[in-house]
Each structure stands twice: as C-alpha cells, then as structure tokens.
C-alpha positions in Angstrom: 0.0 0.0 0.0 1.4 3.5 -1.0 2.1 6.1 1.6 -0.7 8.4 0.2 -3.4 5.7 0.7 -5.2 6.1 3.9 -5.9 3.0 5.9 -9.7 2.5 6.4 -10.9 2.2 10.1 -13.6 -0.2 11.3 -16.3 1.3 13.6 -14.3 -0.2 16.6 -11.1 1.7 15.8 -11.2 4.2 18.6 -12.1 1.4 21.1 -9.0 -0.7 20.0 -6.8 2.4 20.8 -8.4 2.8 24.1 -7.8 -0.9 24.8 -4.0 -0.4 24.2 -4.0 -2.4 20.8 -1.0 -2.6 18.7 -2.5 -1.6 15.3 -1.1 -2.8 11.9 -2.2 -2.6 8.2 -4.4 -5.5 7.1 -6.4 -5.7 3.9 -6.5 -1.8 3.8 -7.7 -1.4 7.2 -5.7 -0.3 10.4 -6.4 -3.4 12.6 -5.4 -4.7 16.0 -2.8 -7.4 15.8 -2.6 -7.9 19.6 -3.5 -6.0 23.0 -1.3 -5.7 26.0 -1.9 -9.2 27.1 -0.1 -10.5 24.0 -0.7 -13.1 21.3 -0.1 -16.0 23.5 -2.3 -15.0 26.2 -5.0 -14.1 23.8 -4.9 -17.5 21.9 -5.0 -19.5 25.2 -7.9 -17.3 26.5 -10.0 -18.0 23.3 -9.4 -21.6 23.7 -10.4 -21.6 27.4 -12.9 -19.0 27.8 -14.2 -16.3 25.2 -12.5 -13.9 23.0 -14.1 -10.8 21.1 -12.7 -10.2 17.6 -13.5 -7.2 15.3 -14.0 -8.7 11.8 -15.8 -5.6 10.5 -13.3 -5.4 7.7 -15.0 -8.4 6.0 -17.5 -7.9 3.3 -21.1 -8.3 4.1 -23.6 -8.5 1.3 -27.5 -9.4 0.9 -28.7 -11.2 -2.2 -32.3 -10.4 -2.7 -34.9 -12.0 -4.8 -36.7 -15.4 -5.3 -33.9 -16.3 -7.9 -30.9 -15.6 -5.6 -30.1 -19.1 -4.5 -30.1 -20.6 -8.1 -28.2 -17.5 -9.4 -25.5 -18.0 -6.8 -25.0 -21.6 -7.7 -23.8 -20.3 -11.0 -20.7 -18.8 -9.3 -20.1 -21.5 -6.5 -19.8 -25.4 -6.6 -21.9 -25.7 -3.6 -25.5 -26.5 -2.9 -27.3 -23.1 -2.1 -30.7 -24.0 -3.5 -31.4 -26.7 -0.8 -29.9 -24.5 2.0 -32.6 -24.3 4.8 -33.9 -21.2 6.5 -31.5 -19.8 9.0 -28.9 -22.4 8.0 -25.3 -21.4 7.0 -23.0 -23.0 4.7 -19.2 -22.6 3.5 -18.7 -21.8 -0.2 -16.0 -21.0 -2.7 -16.0 -18.6 -5.7 -14.2 -20.4 -8.6 -12.7 -19.3 -11.9 -12.8 -20.9 -15.3 -9.7 -23.0 -14.4 -11.2 -24.2 -11.2 -8.9 -21.9 -9.2 -10.3 -20.3 -6.0 -11.2 -16.7 -6.2 -12.3 -16.5 -2.6 -14.0 -18.5 0.3 -17.3 -17.4 1.8 -20.1 -17.9 4.2 -23.7 -18.2 2.9 -26.8 -18.1 5.2 -30.3 -18.0 4.1 -32.5 -15.3 6.0 -36.0 -14.2 5.7 -34.8 -11.1 3.7 -32.4 -12.9 1.4 -29.0 -14.8 1.2 -26.4 -13.2 3.6 -23.0 -13.6 2.3 -19.8 -12.7 4.2 -16.6 -12.5 2.0 -12.9 -11.8 2.7 -11.7 -8.3 3.3 -8.9 -8.5 0.8 -11.4 -10.0 -1.9 -14.4 -7.8 -0.9 -14.5 -5.2 -3.7 -13.7 -7.9 -6.4 -16.3 -10.3 -5.0 -18.9 -7.6 -4.9 -18.2 -6.6 -8.5 -18.1 -10.5 -9.5 -21.6 -10.8 -8.0 -23.0 -7.6 -9.5 -21.7 -8.7 -12.8 -23.0 -12.1 -13.0 -25.9 -12.1 -10.5 -27.1 -8.5 -11.1 -29.7 -9.5 -13.6 -31.3 -12.2 -11.5 -31.2 -10.8 -8.0 -30.4 -7.7 -6.1 -26.6 -7.6 -5.0 -26.9 -5.3 -1.9 -23.4 -4.4 0.0 -24.0 -3.7 3.6 -21.3 -1.2 4.6 -23.7 0.0 7.3 -23.1 -3.3 9.2 -20.1 -4.1 11.5 -19.2 -7.7 12.3 -18.1 -9.1 15.6 -17.0 -12.6 16.4 -17.3 -14.1 20.0 -15.3 -17.2 20.2 -14.6 -19.9 22.7 -16.2 -22.5 24.9 -17.6 -19.8 27.2 -18.9 -17.6 24.3 -22.5 -19.1 24.9 -22.4 -18.1 28.5 -21.4 -14.6 27.8 -23.8 -13.9 25.0 -26.7 -15.7 26.5 -26.7 -12.9 29.3 -27.6 -10.4 26.4 -30.3 -12.9 24.9 -30.8 -16.4 26.3 -32.1 -17.7 23.0 -28.6 -17.6 21.3 -27.9 -20.9 23.2 -30.6 -22.5 21.1 -28.5 -22.1 18.0 -26.3 -25.0 16.8 -23.2 -25.0 14.6 -23.8 -23.2 11.2 -27.2 -21.9 12.0 -28.3 -18.3 12.7 -31.1 -16.0 13.4 -32.2 -12.4 14.2 -31.6 -11.5 17.8 -32.1 -8.4 20.1 -29.0 -8.3 22.1 -29.9 -6.3 25.1 -31.6 -3.7 23.0 -29.3 -3.8 19.9 -30.8 -5.5 16.7 -28.4 -8.2 15.2 -28.2 -11.2 13.1 -26.1 -14.0 14.8 -24.7 -17.2 13.4 -23.2 -19.9 15.5 -19.8 -20.3 13.6 -16.4 -18.8 13.4 -12.7 -19.0 12.5 -11.0 -20.6 15.5 -12.1 -24.0 15.6 -14.2 -23.3 19.0 -17.9 -22.9 19.7 -18.7 -19.2 19.1 -20.7 -16.7 17.4 -20.4 -14.2 14.5 -22.7 -11.0 15.0 -23.6 -8.7 12.3 -24.6 -5.4 14.0 -25.4 -1.8 12.8 -22.1 0.1 12.8 -23.4 2.7 14.9 -24.1 0.2 17.5 -21.0 -1.8 17.3 -19.0 -0.1 20.1 -22.0 -0.3 22.4 -22.3 -4.0 21.8 -18.6 -4.5 22.1 -18.4 -2.8 25.4 -21.4 -5.1 26.6 -19.6 -8.2 25.7 -16.1 -6.9 27.0 -17.9 -6.3 30.4 -18.7 -10.1 30.7 -16.1 -11.8 33.0 -15.4 -14.6 30.3 -14.5 -12.1 27.5 -11.3 -10.4 26.5 -10.2 -8.8 23.3 -8.4 -10.8 20.8 -6.3 -9.4 17.8 -5.2 -10.7 14.4 -2.2 -12.6 15.7 -4.1 -15.0 17.8 -6.8 -15.1 15.2 -4.2 -16.6 12.8 -2.8 -19.0 15.3 -6.2 -20.2 16.3 -7.4 -20.8 12.7 -4.1 -22.5 11.8 -4.4 -24.9 14.8 -8.1 -25.6 13.6 -6.7 -26.4 10.1 -8.7 -23.6 8.6 -7.5 -22.0 5.2 -6.5 -18.3 5.0 -7.3 -17.0 1.5 -4.4 -15.8 -0.2 -2.0 -18.0 1.6 -3.5 -21.6 1.8 -6.0 -21.2 -1.1 -5.9 -18.8 -4.0 -6.4 -18.9 -7.9 -3.5 -21.4 -8.4 -5.4 -24.0 -6.2 -8.6 -25.9 -7.0 -11.0 -27.0 -4.2 -9.7 -30.7 -4.9 -6.1 -29.7 -4.6 -7.0 -27.8 -1.4 -8.8 -30.7 0.3 -12.0 -28.8 0.3 -14.1 -31.5 -1.5 -16.2 -31.8 1.6 -17.6 -28.3 0.6 -19.0 -29.7 -2.6 -22.3 -31.6 -2.0 -23.0 -34.6 -4.2 -25.9 -32.7 -6.0 -23.3 -30.4 -7.5 -20.9 -33.1 -8.7 -21.0 -35.0 -11.9 -24.0 -37.2 -12.0 -25.7 -35.0 -9.4 -29.2 -33.3 -10.0 -27.6 -29.8 -10.4 -24.1 -30.8 -11.5 -21.7 -28.3 -12.8 -22.9 -24.9 -14.3 -20.3 -22.9 -12.2 -16.9 -21.5 -13.4 -14.2 -24.4 -13.8 -16.8 -27.1 -13.2 -15.2 -29.4 -16.0 -11.7 -29.0 -14.4 -13.0 -29.8 -11.0 -15.1 -32.8 -12.1 -12.1 -34.1 -13.9 -10.0 -33.8 -10.8 -12.6 -35.7 -8.7 -12.5 -38.5 -11.4 -8.8 -38.7 -12.0 -7.1 -37.1 -8.9 -4.6 -34.3 -8.6 -0.7 -33.9 -8.7 -0.5 -32.0 -5.5 -2.7 -31.8 -2.4 -3.0 -29.5 0.7 -1.9 -31.3 3.9 -1.5 -30.7 7.6 2.2 -31.1 8.9 3.4 -31.3 12.5 7.0 -31.5 13.9 8.4 -33.0 17.0 11.1 -30.3 17.1 10.6 -26.7 18.3 11.6 -24.8 15.3 8.7 -23.0 13.9 8.2 -23.5 10.0 6.8 -20.5 8.3 5.0 -19.8 5.0 7.3 -20.3 2.0 9.5 -22.8 3.4 10.5 -25.4 0.9 9.5 -29.3 1.7 12.0 -31.9 0.6 12.2 -35.6 0.7 14.8 -37.7 2.3 17.0 -37.3 -1.0 16.5 -33.4 -0.9 14.3 -33.4 -3.9 11.7 -30.6 -3.4 8.3 -31.9 -3.0 6.1 -29.0 -1.8 5.9 -25.6 0.0 4.5 -24.5 3.3 1.6 -22.0 3.1 1.0 -21.2 6.8 3.0 -22.2 9.8 3.3 -21.4 13.5 4.3 -22.9 16.8 0.8 -24.0 17.9 0.2 -22.5 21.5 -2.5 -25.2 22.2 -0.6 -28.3 20.6 2.7 -27.1 22.0 4.5 -27.9 18.7 5.0 -26.6 15.1 2.1 -27.0 12.9 1.6 -26.1 9.3 -0.4 -26.3 6.2 1.3 -27.0 3.0 1.0 -28.3 -0.6 2.8 -31.4 -1.5 3.0 -33.8 -4.4 0.1 -36.4 -4.0 2.6 -39.1 -3.6 3.8 -37.6 -0.3 0.3 -36.6 1.0 -0.6 -39.8 2.9 -1.1 -39.5 6.7 2.2 -40.3 8.5 4.5 -39.5 5.6 7.8 -38.1 6.7 9.4 -35.3 5.0 11.6 -32.3 5.8 11.0 -28.4 5.8 14.2 -26.3 5.1 14.4 -23.6 7.7 17.5 -21.3 7.6 19.5 -23.9 5.8 18.7 -26.8 8.1 16.2 -29.7 7.8 13.4 -29.8 10.2 11.7 -33.2 10.1 7.8 -32.9 9.7 5.0 -35.5 9.4 1.8 -35.3 7.5 -1.0 -35.1 9.8 -4.9 -34.9 9.9 -6.4 -31.6 10.7 -7.6 -30.1 12.9 -4.4 -30.1 15.0 -6.5 -29.6 18.1 -10.0 -31.0 18.5 -13.0 -28.7 17.4 -15.3 -27.4 20.0 -18.3 -26.8 17.7 -21.7 -27.0 19.4 -23.7 -29.5 17.1 -26.6 -29.8 19.6 
C-alpha cells in the first residue's frame, strides 16, 4: 500500500486504541494485531474462555430475490438451492480454471441470502456478483453493518446474558436477535475451531455491543495475531495463503464443501466456473494436495519454507505455519506432491539452511469445539 493511501478504519477503531491495541495495516484497514496481554495469552484465553474479535473489515452482502439461490449456484460449486432457512454453509467462488477466487459464508435469511466475504477480496467479490448475478437478483452490499466474532467455549455463557435464546442455535445456523436492545443477526460459527458466534450489528451500535461483551467476565479482546494461530491450529484455510487462484477445491482438500448434488451425476451438477476441471479432478485425482504437517522439534516452520524428501528433492511448500500454542509444537499447512500426501508421511522443511523433520497429519491439529446440539 502506498504512503498516500489512507488506511480504512472499522467502527471499533477508537475502542481498539483505548484498549491499548498494537495496530497494523491489514487488507487496507488499520487493525489490532494484539492487545497488551499479548498473542499467546489471547490465543489461550480464546481456547479456554471467550475472545472478542473485530472482523468488521470483512464484506457483508445481501442477495435479494426469489432467484438468488439458483443465481449464486452459477458462481459456486456448492448446494445453495437446498440450504434451509437460517442455515449457513461454507462456499467458494471459482474461476474458469477451477482456481479459488475467494471463500465465503452463505446464510439463508428471511430477507435474502446473507454472504460474508474476505476483506482482501471484498471489492472484487462484490463486482463479481454484481456482474454475474445482478440480472437475476439484487446484490446489496452492507457497509452500514459491522461484524464481531465471539469465540471460545464460554462464548455461549457470555452472549446468553444479552439474549438467552442464542444458546438454542447449533453450529452453522443463525437468526435475528435483540442483544440487550441492539438488533443483530447472529450465526453460531467462526474461524477458531471453537464454539462461538459471528454477530452482524449496525455500525453505529457496534461499540455499544462490544463494550457489553467485554464487560462479561469470560471475555477479553483478541487481535489478528491470535486469530491466525487459532485458525491454523483448527486447520482452516487463509485466503491468499493456503488457497488462491492457483489451487482448486480438490487440490486444497476442500471437496467436503462440494455436495453430491453439484458433482458429476448430481441433479444440479456443474454450471459454475471451472466445473469441467473440478469434475475431472474428482475422477482422475490431482498432482498436489493440501495437507497438515506437525513437527516434534521446536523450530517453527513459516510460510514459504521448501519441503523436501529424504533425498533432498523438492516436493512441496508451506503456506501457513506457526508454533501451535495449544498443541505445543510446530504446525503447518502445505501443498505437497500427492505421492507424499498420505497421513504419516515423513518429510523435511528447510528452515535457515537446516532440515526440520515433519509428518503429514490430519487436521484440525487440536479438536474442534463446535456445538452441534
């Protein structure tokens, strides 16, 4: 970003400063990377109690019209038509080569399809939807809404004090709630691997809601640093790192997100960008796959580290890596040649000229805490 471009601010910006946050540029916004407690303490608090995240930089869009679900299926390989009222689903925008333009969340509400896209892709995603869907439904960006995430095993305890009915939601469902006088749309979902909620709230009420949540004894503010280590331990992809236009959903090990009805032979197969490529990969396999990696040594393995076999031949690259605070050892996501993608495969990451042994592992690296009822 050039010096003459002013960073955008979320509605909570002044509150972050008040709370002593260290601010950094992220996706065009001035965002809190950590608070005085520090990344490690924030990570552990979110795993043990409840953490409040400002995710207002994300894009919120409402698709309005009877044809919205069928229209959206022309852009994603996901079953949207059969998505029930107040149910939520993970989805992917693909390009003609089957590459991933972005990943997103879609929830069916009474007023339309509520879509949340990544901050760094927001403008292009909105333009993409307006170009391809605008003739079939209204594409309505929602800049008037902020977005908060309350994550952790005690999130339900804290949020229930503002409205006890939020406890009735299960993972990947949502509804409209009045939270102590503040109108919101809440989904039981998130990006940490823990139970928790994402809360769409009018921007002019966001600080008020954040203060109500921070007043709860279980809740502390969490920055981008811990958000990244939490999602990585949960094995969740970060767009622009673990998935992008150079990886397809099959290569990215995201085939679970493509329901049978949208696959070859399904009732609504294909019809989205890159369908032929993705269907062929389902049938024939792929040359590379995204895998989880763990190490028994303490040396953290970062994004960009080369992966080699015992003979020193390059077989892949790390896309995200950290020393997992919960698991207590280095964890990473990486793409490797499919021949080396089987669980238990031993390989090596090159870190500062030295080889760090790593093992292909299942994800998540720490058990999920999602509440499924």
